[in-house]
N, C-alpha and C positions, 0 to 999 in steps of 0.2 A: 775050488774057487780061491782058496788061500794060496795055492801054488801059483795061480795066474797073477794074483796081486803081487806076489814076491817077484815074479818075472818082470812085471811092469815097473816095479820099484827099481830093480836092477838096471833095466833099460834106461830109465830116466836118470839114474845116477851116472851111468856111463856117458850119456849124451851131455850131461851138465859139466863133466870134467874134461878140460881141454888138454890134458897131458898127452893124449893120443896125437894131438896136432904137433906139440913140442913139449918136451919134458919140463922146460923152464917155466911153463905157465903155472906150475905148482909152487915155484920158489916164491919166497916172501921178500918184500922190500918195504921197510918201514911199517911192518905189521900187516901188510896186505899182499895177497898173491898177485902175480902179474895178470892172471885171469880176472881177478876182481877189479884191477885197475882198468883193464880193457872194457869190462862190462859197465863200470861206472862212467866211462868215457862215451858210452853209447855204441861201442863196437860189439859186433855179434860174433858168434862162433864161425859163421860163414866168412866174415871179414878176416878173422884170425887165420882160417885156412888159406884164403887167397893171399894175404900179405906175407905170411910165413913162407908159403910156396914161392913167392917172388923174391925172397931173400932177406926179409926183415926178421927180427927176433922178438920174443915176448917183451924184452926191455924197451922196444921202440914204440910203446903205446902212444905217447904224445906225438911223436913224429908221424905215425900212421894216421892218427886223428887229423892232424893238420893237412897232410897230403890228401886225405879223403875229402876234407872240407873244401879243398881247392879243386876238387873234381878230377883228381888224377887217379888212374887205375894203378893197382900195385905194380904192374909191369912198367908203366910209364915212369913212375917214381923211381923204381930200381934202375932204369936206364940212365936217368940223370945222376943218380948216386954213384954209379959205376964210373962216371967221368969227372971225378973229383968234387962233386957237390956233396955236402953233408946232409944226413937225414933231416936235420933241423932247418934246412934252407928251402922249404917248400914255397915260402912267399917270394924268395929270390927267383926261383925257377918260374913261378907264375908271372913275375915281372918280365923275365926273359921271353917267355912265350907271348906275352902281350906286346913285346917289342919286335916280334917276328922271328925269334930264335926257337924254332919248333923241334930241332934235333939237338940233343945234348952235345954231340961232337962238333957242332958248328959254333960253339961258344968258347970263350976263354974266361973261366970263373974269376980268376984274379983281376982281370981288367974290368969286369962288369960290376964288381962289388961296390965301388964308389958311386956309380950311377944308380945302383939299386938303393943305396943308403939315402940318396937325395929323394928318389921316388917314394920310398917308404915313409920318409918324414912328411912328405906332402899328403900322404894318405891318412896319417894319424890325425886325430882330432885332439885338440888340447882340452883339458878338463873344464875350463871356463866356457868354451863354446858349447860343449855337451850339456853342461848344467843350464845355461841360458836357453838352449833350444828345448830341452826335455822338461825343464821346470821353470817356466816363465815367472818373473817377479810377481805378476798378478795372482799366481796360484800358490805361491810359497807360504802364505799364511796358514794354509790348511795342512801342510806337510809336517809330520811329526817324526818321520824316519826316512832317511835317504841312504840307499845302498848303491854305491857306484863302483863296488869292487868288481874285479874281473872285466872292466871295460877298457883296459889297456890305455888309460888316459895318462897324459903327461902334462907337465908345467904346473904353474901355481893356480890356486883356486881361491876365488873370493866368494865366500858364502855370505851374501847380504840378505838378511831377512828384515823387512821393513816393520813387520808386525811383531808383537810380543808372542812368544810361544812358551809352552810348558817345557817340553823336553824335545830336543832335536839331536838325533844320533846321526853322525856322518861317518860312514865307513868308506875308507879310501885306501886302495892298494895300488 
């Protein structure tokens, strides 16, 4: 029985270590291994196998997450990257696909970047619009903590509370 438990332990240790996919998964960056960063981003071992096989590296965690969130397969993403698109440009490529450019070699990255900048700015929501929609003035008297970090908000923010409050913490990045 003890030998069986030991074998099960060894199997689970082997399956939890991603070094067999790529040796750099064990490397650390700012105190965390690349594997930990992938896992914390919600990426699985299976994701790692697919994206590494398609040409990405363990250092591409955030790029992989963005491409995957935009519903690209690893192979599709890599095809776009081979034609002078950067791994960080998945939103740009999503824009191009939306505009009818479905093949990477039918586009001219340098010519399209200005159009993309305008399109992306239209998609962004300014902080005030977000705050007014999600936290109407009528409900703000009950709010004691407001965390709008990681919402990719831009521009100035007017935080007007009509009612008196004890403590209001506003986190904004």
